[in-house]
C-alpha positions as CSV (number, residue, x, y, z in Angstrom):
1,M,43.3,-20.4,-25.8
2,E,40.3,-18.2,-26.2
3,N,36.9,-20.0,-25.9
4,K,34.5,-18.8,-28.6
5,H,31.5,-19.6,-26.4
6,L,32.8,-17.5,-23.6
7,T,34.0,-14.7,-25.8
8,L,30.4,-14.3,-27.1
9,N,29.0,-14.2,-23.6
10,A,27.1,-11.0,-22.9
11,N,28.6,-10.7,-19.4
12,P,31.8,-8.7,-19.9
13,V,33.4,-10.3,-16.7
14,V,32.9,-13.8,-18.2
15,A,34.2,-12.7,-21.6
16,F,37.3,-11.0,-20.0
17,L,38.2,-13.8,-17.7
18,Q,37.5,-16.5,-20.3
19,K,35.9,-18.9,-17.8
20,P,32.3,-19.7,-16.7
21,A,30.9,-17.5,-13.9
22,S,30.5,-20.7,-11.8
23,E,34.3,-21.0,-11.7
24,F,35.1,-17.4,-10.6
25,T,37.6,-17.1,-7.7
26,R,38.7,-14.3,-5.5
27,A,41.8,-14.0,-7.6
28,D,39.7,-13.6,-10.8
29,I,37.7,-10.8,-9.2
30,I,40.9,-9.0,-8.1
31,R,42.4,-9.4,-11.6
32,Y,39.3,-8.0,-13.2
33,V,39.1,-5.0,-10.9
34,M,42.8,-4.2,-11.4
35,E,42.9,-4.7,-15.2
36,N,39.6,-2.9,-15.9
37,N,40.1,0.2,-13.7
38,I,37.2,-0.7,-11.4
39,E,36.9,2.0,-8.8
40,M,34.0,0.7,-6.7
41,V,32.6,-2.7,-5.6
42,N,28.9,-3.1,-4.6
43,F,27.5,-5.9,-2.4
44,M,23.8,-6.6,-3.0
45,Y,21.5,-8.9,-1.1
46,P,17.8,-9.5,-0.8
47,G,15.9,-8.2,2.2
48,G,12.7,-9.4,3.7
49,D,10.7,-7.3,1.3
50,G,12.2,-9.2,-1.7
51,K,14.1,-6.2,-2.9
52,L,17.9,-6.0,-3.3
53,K,19.8,-3.9,-0.8
54,T,23.2,-2.3,-1.6
55,L,26.5,-1.7,0.2
56,N,29.1,0.4,-1.6
57,F,32.8,0.1,-1.3
58,V,35.4,2.5,-2.8
59,I,38.6,0.6,-3.6
60,N,41.3,2.3,-1.5
61,D,44.0,-0.3,-2.2
62,L,44.7,-3.9,-3.0
63,A,44.8,-4.9,0.7
64,Y,41.3,-3.5,1.3
65,L,39.9,-5.2,-1.8
66,E,41.3,-8.5,-0.6
67,T,39.8,-7.9,2.9
68,I,36.2,-7.2,1.7
69,L,36.3,-10.1,-0.7
70,T,37.5,-12.5,2.0
71,C,35.7,-11.2,5.1
72,G,32.7,-9.6,3.7
73,E,31.0,-7.0,6.0
74,R,28.5,-6.7,8.8
75,V,24.9,-5.7,8.3
76,D,21.9,-5.1,10.6
77,G,19.7,-8.2,10.2
78,S,16.8,-6.7,12.2
79,S,16.5,-3.9,9.7
80,L,16.4,-6.4,6.8
81,F,14.2,-9.1,8.2
82,S,11.2,-8.8,10.5
83,F,11.9,-12.2,12.2
84,I,15.4,-11.2,13.4
85,Q,15.6,-9.6,16.8
86,A,17.5,-6.4,17.4
87,G,19.4,-8.0,20.3
88,S,21.1,-10.5,18.0
89,S,20.9,-8.8,14.7
90,D,24.4,-8.6,13.4
91,L,24.9,-10.7,10.3
92,Y,27.8,-11.1,7.8
93,V,27.3,-10.7,4.0
94,L,29.9,-12.5,1.9
95,P,30.1,-11.9,-1.9
96,R,29.3,-14.8,-4.2
97,F,31.9,-14.4,-6.9
98,S,29.9,-16.3,-9.5
99,T,27.3,-13.5,-9.6
100,A,29.8,-10.7,-10.5
101,F,28.7,-8.2,-13.1
102,R,29.4,-4.6,-14.2
103,D,26.9,-2.2,-12.8
104,P,25.3,-0.6,-15.9
105,F,23.9,2.4,-13.9
106,A,27.0,3.5,-12.0
107,Q,28.7,6.7,-13.0
108,V,32.1,5.3,-12.0
109,P,33.3,1.8,-13.1
110,T,31.7,-0.5,-10.5
111,L,31.6,-4.3,-10.1
112,T,28.6,-5.7,-8.3
113,M,28.1,-9.1,-6.6
114,L,25.2,-10.8,-4.8
115,C,26.0,-11.9,-1.3
116,A,25.2,-14.8,1.0
117,Y,24.2,-14.2,4.7
118,F,26.2,-15.8,7.6
119,D,25.4,-15.8,11.3
120,K,27.7,-14.8,14.2
121,D,29.3,-18.2,14.3
122,G,30.3,-18.1,10.6
123,N,27.6,-20.5,9.5
124,P,25.2,-19.8,6.6
125,L,22.1,-18.1,8.0
126,A,19.5,-20.8,8.1
127,S,16.6,-18.3,7.4
128,A,18.4,-16.4,4.6
129,P,16.5,-16.4,1.3
130,E,19.5,-17.7,-0.8
131,Q,20.4,-20.4,1.8
132,T,16.8,-21.6,2.0
133,L,16.8,-22.2,-1.8
134,H,20.2,-23.9,-1.6
135,K,19.0,-26.3,1.1
136,A,15.9,-27.0,-1.0
137,C,18.0,-27.9,-4.0
138,E,20.3,-30.1,-2.0
139,A,17.4,-32.0,-0.5
140,F,15.8,-32.4,-3.9
141,R,19.1,-33.9,-5.2
142,E,19.5,-36.2,-2.3
143,V,15.9,-37.6,-2.6
144,T,15.6,-37.8,-6.4
145,G,19.1,-38.0,-7.7
146,M,18.3,-35.2,-10.1
147,E,19.0,-31.5,-10.4
148,F,16.1,-29.0,-10.1
149,H,16.1,-26.3,-12.8
150,A,13.8,-23.3,-13.1
151,M,13.1,-20.2,-15.0
152,G,10.6,-17.3,-14.8
153,E,8.3,-15.3,-17.0
154,L,8.7,-11.8,-15.7
155,E,5.6,-9.7,-16.5
156,Y,5.4,-6.0,-15.8
157,Y,3.5,-2.8,-16.8
158,V,5.2,0.3,-18.2
159,I,3.2,3.5,-17.6
160,T,3.5,6.6,-19.8
161,E,1.5,9.6,-20.9
162,E,-1.2,8.6,-23.3
163,E,-0.5,8.8,-27.1
164,E,-3.2,9.0,-29.8
165,E,-1.0,7.7,-32.6
166,F,-1.2,4.0,-33.5
167,P,-3.2,2.9,-30.5
168,T,-3.4,-0.8,-29.6
169,I,-6.7,-2.5,-29.1
170,D,-7.6,-2.8,-25.4
171,Q,-6.3,-6.1,-23.9
172,R,-5.0,-7.2,-27.3
173,G,-1.3,-6.4,-27.0
174,F,0.0,-10.0,-27.1
175,H,3.3,-10.0,-29.2
176,E,2.3,-6.7,-30.8
177,S,5.0,-4.9,-32.8
178,G,5.8,-1.3,-33.1
179,P,4.4,1.3,-33.6
180,Y,1.3,-0.2,-31.9
181,A,3.4,-1.5,-29.0
182,K,5.4,1.5,-27.7
183,Q,7.9,0.0,-25.2
184,G,9.9,-2.3,-27.4
185,E,13.0,-0.3,-27.2
186,F,12.9,-0.1,-23.4
187,R,12.3,-3.8,-23.2
188,Q,15.2,-4.6,-25.5
189,M,17.5,-2.3,-23.4
190,C,16.4,-4.1,-20.3
191,M,17.2,-7.5,-21.9
192,K,20.6,-6.2,-22.9
193,Y,21.5,-5.1,-19.4
194,I,20.1,-8.3,-17.8
195,A,22.1,-10.4,-20.2
196,Q,25.3,-8.4,-19.4
197,A,24.5,-9.1,-15.7
198,G,24.5,-12.9,-16.4
199,G,20.8,-13.4,-17.1
200,Q,20.1,-16.2,-19.5
201,I,17.2,-14.8,-21.5
202,K,14.9,-16.8,-23.8
203,Y,13.0,-13.9,-25.3
204,G,11.0,-10.8,-24.7
205,H,7.7,-9.5,-26.0
206,S,4.7,-7.3,-25.4
207,E,1.9,-9.0,-23.4
208,V,-1.9,-9.0,-23.5
209,G,-2.5,-6.1,-21.1
210,N,-2.8,-2.6,-22.4
211,F,-5.2,0.1,-21.5
212,S,-5.6,3.9,-21.1
213,Q,-6.8,5.5,-17.9
214,D,-6.7,9.1,-16.6
215,G,-4.5,10.3,-19.4
216,L,-2.0,7.5,-19.0
217,T,-1.2,4.4,-21.1
218,Y,-0.4,1.1,-19.4
219,E,1.5,-1.4,-21.6
220,Q,2.3,-4.9,-20.4
221,N,5.6,-6.6,-21.3
222,E,7.3,-9.8,-20.5
223,I,10.9,-11.1,-20.4
224,E,11.2,-14.8,-20.2
225,F,14.3,-16.7,-19.1
226,L,15.9,-20.0,-20.0
227,P,15.9,-22.9,-17.5
228,V,19.0,-23.0,-15.4
229,P,19.9,-24.5,-12.0
230,A,17.3,-23.1,-9.6
231,E,19.7,-21.0,-7.5
232,Q,20.9,-19.2,-10.6
233,A,17.3,-18.7,-11.7
234,A,16.4,-16.9,-8.5
235,D,19.5,-14.7,-8.8
236,Q,18.7,-13.8,-12.4
237,L,15.1,-12.9,-11.7
238,T,16.1,-10.7,-8.7
239,I,18.7,-8.9,-10.6
240,A,16.3,-8.5,-13.6
241,K,13.7,-6.7,-11.5
242,W,16.3,-4.4,-10.1
243,I,17.6,-3.6,-13.7
244,I,14.1,-3.0,-15.1
245,R,13.2,-0.6,-12.3
246,N,16.5,1.3,-12.6
247,L,16.3,1.6,-16.3
248,G,12.7,2.7,-16.1
249,Y,13.8,5.4,-13.7
250,Q,16.5,6.6,-16.2
251,Y,13.9,6.6,-19.0
252,G,11.4,8.6,-17.0
253,L,9.0,5.6,-17.0
254,N,7.0,4.2,-14.2
255,V,7.2,0.4,-14.0
256,T,5.3,-2.1,-11.8
257,F,5.4,-5.8,-11.2
258,A,2.2,-5.6,-9.1
259,P,-0.2,-8.5,-9.6
260,K,-3.3,-6.3,-10.3
261,I,-3.5,-2.6,-11.0
262,T,-7.1,-2.3,-12.2
263,V,-10.3,-4.4,-12.4
264,G,-11.1,-6.1,-15.7
265,K,-7.6,-5.9,-17.2
266,A,-4.9,-8.4,-17.3
267,G,-2.8,-8.8,-14.1
268,S,0.9,-9.6,-14.1
269,G,2.1,-13.0,-13.1
270,L,5.5,-14.5,-12.4
271,H,5.0,-18.0,-13.9
272,I,7.7,-20.4,-13.0
273,H,8.8,-23.2,-15.3
274,M,10.6,-26.2,-13.9
275,R,12.4,-29.3,-15.1
276,M,14.5,-32.2,-13.6
277,V,17.9,-33.0,-15.1
278,K,20.1,-36.0,-14.6
279,D,23.6,-36.3,-16.3
280,G,22.6,-33.5,-18.6
281,R,19.4,-35.2,-19.7
282,N,15.9,-33.8,-19.2
283,M,13.9,-36.3,-17.1
284,M,10.5,-34.7,-17.9
285,V,9.8,-36.8,-20.9
286,R,10.2,-40.5,-21.9
287,D,9.4,-41.9,-25.3
288,G,7.8,-38.6,-26.3
289,K,5.4,-38.5,-23.3
290,L,5.4,-36.9,-19.9
291,S,7.4,-39.2,-17.6
292,D,6.3,-40.7,-14.3
293,E,8.9,-38.6,-12.6
294,A,7.3,-35.5,-14.0
295,R,3.9,-36.7,-12.9
296,R,5.2,-37.2,-9.3
297,M,6.7,-33.7,-9.5
298,I,3.3,-32.3,-10.5
299,A,1.5,-34.3,-7.8
300,G,3.6,-32.7,-5.1
301,M,2.6,-29.3,-6.4
302,M,-1.0,-30.3,-6.4
303,D,-0.7,-31.4,-2.8
304,L,1.0,-28.2,-1.6
305,A,-0.3,-25.6,-4.0
306,P,-2.5,-23.7,-1.5
307,A,0.5,-23.2,0.8
308,I,2.8,-22.1,-2.1
309,T,0.7,-19.0,-2.4
310,A,2.4,-17.9,0.9
311,F,5.7,-17.6,-1.0
312,G,4.4,-16.5,-4.4
313,N,1.4,-14.2,-3.6
314,K,2.4,-12.0,-0.7
315,N,0.1,-9.1,-0.6
316,P,-3.7,-8.5,-0.8
317,M,-3.7,-7.5,-4.5
318,S,-2.4,-10.9,-5.4
319,Y,-5.9,-12.3,-4.6
320,F,-7.6,-9.7,-6.9
321,R,-5.7,-11.5,-9.7
322,L,-6.5,-15.0,-8.5
323,V,-10.2,-14.9,-9.3
324,P,-12.4,-17.4,-11.2
325,H,-12.9,-17.4,-15.0
326,Q,-9.7,-15.6,-15.9
327,E,-6.3,-17.0,-17.0
328,A,-5.0,-16.7,-13.5
329,P,-5.9,-20.0,-11.8
330,T,-8.0,-20.7,-8.8
331,N,-8.5,-24.5,-9.0
332,V,-5.8,-27.0,-8.0
333,C,-5.5,-29.0,-11.2
334,W,-3.1,-29.5,-14.2
335,G,-3.3,-30.1,-17.9
336,D,-1.6,-30.0,-21.3
337,R,-1.4,-26.7,-23.1
338,N,-4.3,-25.5,-20.9
339,R,-4.1,-21.9,-19.6
340,S,-7.1,-22.4,-17.2
341,V,-5.1,-24.8,-15.0
342,L,-2.7,-24.2,-12.1
343,V,0.1,-26.3,-13.5
344,R,0.4,-26.3,-17.3
345,V,2.5,-28.7,-19.5
346,P,3.4,-26.4,-22.4
347,L,4.3,-27.6,-25.9
348,G,7.6,-29.5,-25.6
349,W,8.8,-30.3,-29.1
350,T,8.1,-34.0,-28.4
351,A,6.7,-35.0,-31.8
352,G,10.1,-36.1,-33.1
353,V,9.7,-34.1,-36.3
354,D,12.3,-31.8,-37.8
355,M,10.1,-28.8,-38.4
356,S,13.0,-26.5,-39.3
357,A,13.9,-28.8,-42.3
358,Q,10.2,-28.6,-43.4
359,A,10.2,-24.8,-43.1
360,N,13.6,-24.4,-44.8
361,P,13.9,-26.8,-47.8
362,A,17.7,-26.0,-48.1
363,E,18.2,-27.5,-44.6
364,V,19.3,-31.1,-44.2
365,P,17.1,-32.9,-41.5
366,T,18.9,-33.5,-38.2
367,N,18.3,-35.6,-35.1
368,F,18.5,-32.6,-32.8
369,D,17.4,-33.6,-29.2
370,T,14.5,-31.3,-28.5
371,S,13.4,-33.1,-25.3
372,I,15.6,-30.8,-23.2
373,K,13.0,-28.0,-23.8
374,Q,10.1,-29.7,-21.9
375,T,9.1,-28.0,-18.7
376,V,6.0,-27.7,-16.5
377,E,4.7,-24.3,-15.5
378,M,3.2,-23.1,-12.2
379,R,0.9,-20.2,-13.0
380,S,-0.3,-18.8,-9.7
381,P,2.8,-16.8,-8.5
382,D,3.1,-13.0,-9.2
383,G,5.6,-10.2,-8.8
384,S,4.9,-9.8,-5.1
385,A,6.8,-13.1,-4.5
386,D,10.0,-13.4,-2.7
387,V,11.8,-15.2,-5.6
388,Y,14.1,-17.3,-3.4
389,Q,11.3,-18.4,-1.1
390,L,9.0,-19.1,-4.1
391,I,11.4,-21.3,-6.0
392,A,12.5,-23.0,-2.8
393,G,8.8,-23.7,-2.0
394,L,8.3,-25.2,-5.5
395,C,11.4,-27.3,-5.2
396,V,10.1,-28.7,-1.9
397,A,6.7,-29.4,-3.5
398,C,8.3,-31.2,-6.4
399,R,10.5,-33.3,-4.0
400,H,7.4,-34.0,-1.9
401,G,5.9,-35.7,-4.9
402,F,8.6,-38.3,-4.8
403,E,7.9,-38.9,-1.1
404,M,4.1,-39.3,-1.6
405,P,3.1,-43.0,-2.0
406,D,0.0,-42.1,-4.0
407,A,1.6,-39.4,-6.2
408,L,0.6,-41.0,-9.5
409,E,-3.0,-41.4,-8.3
410,V,-3.0,-37.7,-7.2
411,A,-1.7,-36.7,-10.6
412,E,-4.4,-38.7,-12.4
413,R,-7.2,-37.3,-10.2
414,T,-6.2,-33.7,-10.7
415,Y,-5.7,-33.8,-14.5
416,V,-8.1,-31.9,-16.8
417,N,-7.8,-31.9,-20.6
418,V,-10.1,-29.0,-21.5
419,N,-10.9,-25.6,-20.1
420,I,-11.9,-26.2,-16.4
421,H,-14.5,-23.5,-16.5
422,D,-16.5,-25.1,-19.3
423,R,-20.0,-25.9,-18.0
424,A,-19.5,-29.6,-18.8
425,N,-16.8,-29.7,-16.1
426,A,-18.9,-28.5,-13.2
427,K,-18.7,-31.9,-11.5
428,V,-15.0,-32.0,-11.9
429,L,-14.6,-28.4,-10.6
430,N,-16.5,-29.2,-7.4
431,Q,-14.1,-32.0,-6.6
432,L,-10.9,-29.8,-6.9
433,A,-9.2,-28.0,-4.1
434,Q,-9.1,-24.2,-4.3
435,L,-6.3,-21.7,-3.9
436,P,-6.8,-19.4,-0.9
437,D,-8.6,-16.1,-1.6
438,C,-6.6,-13.8,0.7
439,C,-3.4,-13.5,2.6
440,V,-4.9,-14.7,5.9
441,A,-6.1,-17.9,4.2
442,S,-2.7,-18.3,2.6
443,A,-1.0,-18.2,6.0
444,A,-3.4,-20.8,7.3
445,C,-2.6,-23.1,4.4
446,L,1.1,-22.8,5.0
447,E,0.7,-23.3,8.8
448,Q,-1.2,-26.6,8.1
449,C,1.6,-28.2,6.2
450,R,4.7,-26.3,7.4
451,G,6.2,-29.6,8.5
452,V,6.8,-30.5,4.8
453,F,8.6,-27.3,4.1
454,E,10.7,-27.6,7.3
455,Q,11.6,-31.2,6.5
456,H,15.2,-31.8,5.6
457,G,15.9,-28.4,7.3
458,V,14.9,-26.4,4.2
459,F,12.7,-23.7,5.6
460,S,13.6,-22.6,9.1
461,P,10.8,-22.3,11.7
462,A,11.7,-18.6,12.1
463,M,11.2,-18.0,8.4
464,I,7.8,-19.8,8.4
465,D,6.7,-17.8,11.5
466,G,7.8,-14.6,9.8
467,I,5.9,-15.3,6.6
468,T,2.7,-16.3,8.3
469,A,2.8,-13.4,10.7
470,A,3.3,-10.9,7.8
471,L,0.4,-12.5,5.8
472,R,-2.0,-12.4,8.8
473,A,-1.1,-8.8,9.5
474,F,-2.9,-7.8,6.2
475,N,-6.2,-8.8,7.8
476,D,-7.8,-9.1,4.4
477,T,-10.3,-11.9,4.8
478,T,-13.2,-9.8,3.5
479,L,-11.2,-7.2,1.5
480,R,-12.3,-8.2,-2.0
481,T,-16.0,-7.9,-0.9
482,D,-15.3,-4.7,1.1
483,V,-14.0,-2.7,-1.9
484,H,-16.2,-4.3,-4.6
485,G,-17.9,-1.4,-6.5
486,N,-15.7,1.2,-4.7
487,P,-13.1,2.3,-7.2
488,K,-11.5,4.9,-4.9
489,E,-10.8,2.3,-2.2
490,L,-9.5,-0.1,-4.8
491,Q,-7.1,2.6,-6.2
492,K,-5.8,3.2,-2.7
493,L,-4.9,-0.5,-2.5
494,V,-3.3,-0.4,-5.9
495,T,-1.1,2.6,-4.9
496,R,-0.1,1.0,-1.6
497,Y,1.1,-2.2,-3.2
498,F,2.3,-0.8,-6.5
499,H,6.0,-1.4,-6.0
500,C,5.9,-4.9,-4.5
501,G,8.5,-7.6,-4.5
C-alpha cells in the first residue's frame, strides 16, 4: 500500500520505490534504473579538498549495471588525497545505495550515488572522510548510549552585476524580502534541488551580508538543514554545496562559500547544530532545562575547540573571519541565545506553552512535544571545512565530554550569560582560552591533542598527519598583520581561496 509520507517525499527515488532511502538495496536501484529509463549512473565521492569528484558510467546492459553496483570501481587515491602514496594508491569506491538521487543537471537521465572508499584488502579505508565520521558516530554510541545528530547552516554569497533599483542597506540584509533581496528565486531553486537529492531542509533566507564593490553586488544567503543522524548530515551538506555551485553556473551567477571576501563585511560561516537522541527522545533537555548530558557535551567542545579549527577552518582566510568584536567567535566559551560565544544554546521551545493556540484562536491547545527541537550550535566553522572531518571532530569532542571527569565544572567555568565583549566582562575574557589565529597555530592545537581524536580508532594517524601538514604549509603566522592596510594583497588572498571546500 502506498505510504503518504513517502509519496510526498521530494526525492523522486524515495517516492517511486515507496521506502525510506536507508532501506534501499541493489535490487531497488536496478528496478529504478530499468523502470525510469535511466541511461547513466554517476559515482561521487569527496576528495582531500572537500569537493565531490565524479565517475560516469553509461549503462550498456543489465549485467554491467549489476557489476558496478556490486564491485564498484578503482580510483587513484594519491590524486585524491595528499597523504596517500602513489606506490599504493589504488582504492575502491563502492556506491552507497541510500544516497541515490536523480542528477538535476544531467542532459540524459542519470542516477547519482555517493560512494564509500575501500582499501586493497576490501576493508573500509581508515582515513576516508566518510569512514572517519562513521567511526566517530560508532564510538559516540558505544560511550554514551546515544545517537549523535547534526545539521548545518550553509551560508554563501551570490555575486551579480550591480543594480540600482531597490537597493538593500549595507549589512542589513537579514531575512530581507524581494525586491530588496534579489536572489530569492535562485535560493528557492537550490532548495528544491537539494530536497530532491535527499536534503532535509529547515528553511532558507537572505543573510546579513550585502554590499556593492567595483560594479558588483554581493548578496549573502543561507540554507539551514534539519537535524538528522550525523552521517546523513555530512552527505546532505556536501551534496548541497555541489548543487548550489552547479545551479549558480547555470544561472550565470558566481557563488562562494569562502569565509571572508572583504574586510568590514559579514563573513560566511558553517555553523553546526548538534543534539543527542536516545530511543527517539532528545536528551538535550530535562524538565525544560539544559540537561547534564548536554553540559558534558558542551564541556568536551570547550576542551577541544582550538583543535576543531583544524577541521572547520582550513585556509588562511578563515582567520580573517575569526577576529575579536564580531559575531564570529574567538573566545572559548558558551552561553544561551548569545551570538558572541563559541557554542550557543539557541531558543529551544522549552517554555511548555502552546504559542500556536495563542496566535490562532481557532486552534485547540495541544501537548505537542517541542523538546526535540533543542540543539547546541558550534559557531566557529566555515565553508572551507571538510564537512566529514568537521562533524567527526565535533562528534569526538562531544564524546570526550562524557570521558572528562570534570566536565560539569568545565561547563560551569566557561559559561557566560551576556555579550563577552562587554567591558564589564574583561576579567572573564582574560581567563578564557582563545581560538588559534592562523592555520599554523591550528595545526599546533591539533597536534597537541591528536590522541583524543585518534582514540577509539576514529581519526587515522595518516589523516591527522595530512591535515597538520596541509595547515602548516600555508605559513600564515603573520599573514593578517602582513596584509593589514594593503587591499591589493588582501584581494589576491580572497581570489586564491574563493572556491574553497
